[in-house]
C-alpha positions in Angstrom: 20.9 36.5 -6.3 24.6 37.2 -6.8 25.7 40.7 -7.7 29.0 41.2 -9.7 31.0 44.3 -9.8 31.8 45.7 -13.0 35.0 44.3 -14.4 34.6 40.7 -12.8 36.5 38.2 -14.3 34.5 36.2 -16.9 35.9 32.9 -15.8 34.3 33.6 -12.5 30.8 34.2 -13.8 31.3 31.2 -16.0 32.0 28.9 -12.9 29.2 30.3 -10.9 26.7 29.7 -13.7 28.0 26.1 -14.2 27.7 25.4 -10.3 24.2 26.7 -10.3 23.2 24.6 -13.4 24.7 21.4 -11.7 22.8 22.0 -8.4 19.6 22.5 -10.2 20.0 19.4 -12.4 20.9 17.3 -9.1 17.9 18.6 -7.4 15.6 17.9 -10.1 17.3 14.4 -10.6 16.8 13.6 -6.8 13.1 14.9 -7.0 12.2 12.8 -9.9 13.8 9.6 -8.2 11.8 10.2 -4.9 8.5 10.8 -7.0 9.2 7.6 -8.9 9.7 5.5 -5.9 6.4 7.0 -4.0 4.2 6.3 -6.9 5.0 2.8 -7.7 1.9 0.9 -8.9 -0.1 -1.4 -7.0 0.2 -5.1 -8.2 -3.1 -6.2 -6.6 -6.3 -6.3 -8.6 -9.4 -4.6 -7.5 -8.0 -3.6 -4.2 -10.9 -1.3 -3.1 -13.7 -4.0 -4.6 -15.1 -1.5 -6.9 -15.5 -3.8 -9.9 -18.5 -6.3 -10.1 -19.5 -5.0 -6.6 -23.1 -5.6 -5.1 -24.4 -2.6 -3.5 -26.4 -3.0 -0.2 -26.8 -6.2 1.6 -26.1 -8.8 -1.1 -23.7 -11.7 -1.9 -20.9 -10.0 -3.9 -18.7 -11.3 -6.6 -15.8 -9.1 -7.2 -13.0 -9.1 -9.9 -9.8 -10.7 -9.0 -10.8 -12.1 -5.8 -11.5 -15.7 -4.6 -14.0 -15.9 -1.6 -14.7 -18.6 1.0 -18.0 -20.6 1.6 -19.3 -17.9 3.9 -21.3 -14.9 2.7 -19.1 -11.8 1.7 -21.1 -8.8 1.0 -20.0 -5.4 -0.5 -21.7 -2.5 0.7 -22.2 0.9 -0.6 -21.7 4.0 1.6 -25.3 3.7 2.8 -25.0 0.3 4.2 -24.5 0.2 7.8 -24.1 4.0 7.3 -20.5 3.3 7.2 -18.5 4.8 4.2 -15.8 3.0 2.4 -12.2 4.5 2.7 -11.7 4.3 -1.0 -14.3 4.5 -3.7 -17.9 3.5 -3.2 -17.6 -0.1 -2.1 -16.1 -2.3 0.6 -16.2 -6.0 1.2 -17.9 -7.2 4.3 -17.7 -10.5 6.1 -20.7 -11.7 7.8 -19.5 -15.1 9.4 -16.4 -16.1 11.4 -14.9 -18.4 8.7 -15.0 -16.0 5.9 -12.0 -15.0 3.6 -11.0 -13.3 0.3 -7.8 -14.1 -1.3 -5.8 -13.2 -4.3 -2.7 -14.7 -6.2 -0.4 -12.1 -7.1 2.4 -11.9 -9.9 5.6 -11.4 -8.0 9.4 -11.3 -8.4 11.4 -13.9 -6.5 13.5 -12.1 -3.9 11.6 -8.8 -4.1 10.1 -7.3 -1.0 6.6 -5.8 -1.0 4.6 -3.6 1.4 0.9 -4.2 2.0 -1.4 -1.7 3.5 -5.0 -2.2 4.0 -8.1 -0.6 6.0 -10.4 -2.8 8.2 -13.2 -2.2 10.8 -15.3 -4.2 13.2 -18.8 -3.2 12.6 -21.0 -5.4 15.1 -20.4 -8.4 17.2 -22.9 -10.7 19.2 -23.4 -10.7 23.0 -20.7 -13.4 23.5 -17.9 -11.7 21.3 -16.8 -8.1 22.1 -13.4 -8.5 19.9 -12.8 -9.0 16.4 -9.7 -10.2 14.7 -8.4 -9.8 11.2 -5.8 -12.3 10.2 -3.5 -12.2 7.0 -1.6 -14.8 5.7 0.9 -14.9 2.6 2.0 -18.1 0.8 5.4 -18.4 -0.6 7.1 -16.6 2.1 8.3 -19.2 4.8 9.7 -16.3 6.8 6.3 -14.6 7.0 4.3 -15.1 10.2 0.5 -14.9 9.7 -0.4 -11.3 11.1 -3.5 -11.0 13.7 -4.9 -7.6 14.6 -7.1 -7.2 17.5 -9.9 -4.4 17.3 -12.1 -3.6 20.1 -13.6 -0.4 19.0 -16.4 -0.7 16.7 -17.1 1.0 13.6 -13.8 2.7 13.3 -11.3 2.3 10.3 -8.0 0.9 11.3 -5.1 1.1 8.9 -2.6 -1.6 8.9 0.7 -2.5 7.0 3.2 -5.1 6.6 6.0 -6.3 4.5 6.8 -9.7 2.9 9.3 -11.2 0.6 8.5 -13.4 -2.3 10.1 -16.4 -3.0 8.3 -17.3 -6.2 6.7 -15.7 -9.2 3.2 -16.2 -7.6 2.3 -15.2 -4.1 -1.2 -15.6 -2.5 -2.5 -13.3 0.2 -5.4 -14.0 2.1 -7.5 -12.0 4.7 -9.6 -13.9 7.0 -12.0 -12.9 9.9 -11.1 -14.9 13.2 -13.3 -14.2 16.2 -13.4 -15.4 19.8 -15.4 -18.6 20.2 -16.4 -18.4 16.4 -19.3 -16.0 17.1 -20.9 -14.0 14.6 -19.7 -10.7 13.7 -19.7 -8.2 10.8 -16.1 -7.2 9.8 -15.4 -4.9 6.8 -12.2 -4.5 4.5 -11.1 -1.9 2.0 -8.5 -0.1 0.2 -5.7 -3.0 -0.1 -2.6 -1.8 -1.7 0.4 -4.1 -2.6 3.6 -2.3 -3.8 7.2 -3.3 -4.3 9.5 -1.8 -1.8 11.9 0.5 -4.2 15.4 -0.2 -4.6 18.0 2.5 -5.3 17.2 3.6 -8.8 19.3 4.4 -11.6 18.0 8.3 -11.2 19.1 8.3 -7.5 22.4 6.9 -8.5 22.8 9.6 -11.1 21.9 12.1 -8.5 24.8 10.9 -6.1 27.1 10.9 -8.9 26.4 14.4 -9.8 26.7 15.5 -6.1 30.2 13.9 -6.0 31.2 15.7 -9.2 30.0 19.1 -7.7 31.9 18.4 -4.6 35.1 17.6 -6.4 34.8 20.8 -8.6 34.4 23.0 -5.7 37.6 21.9 -4.0 
């Protein structure tokens, strides 16, 4: 709070009020820009496998995804006593050759961030380690990502970036296991978001900051 003595020049009061208003506007603009970037919408459909899901141990068909020939099951929170990380369902792979994939609408040259949760539930006696592999078509610079997991029934969060080179990009999640042995692996909460570029709001905020600094000189 600023206290002004009686008789203070009116021009001083006006300048202080103007500066305070500009600072407030600048902070509000920057906060809006940060919030907009943080809440970018995911471009993937049914990333948590909630739509058209089969509860329990059943073969599941789920909206937006193409599956391999192996059995993919969608379990509810009670199945395997292992709760999903988002919603009521998760996709489960019951064989080493299983996969799910989805073709996304992308912008050529745009960078995207992918996050997902996966866990190794059980393995057979000959295979103590499970692998989750992710491939992206349409980005020649992207190398297939393989994640090792030795701890069972523990959700593991992963993320990576890719740059689209076309208006459509296919992302595939595959289970690869040592010696092609049997295992149960589960996947949930897949989010694909564009990496935000400097927005017009952020540029406006920087312009406002420059104006304030210039006026204070």
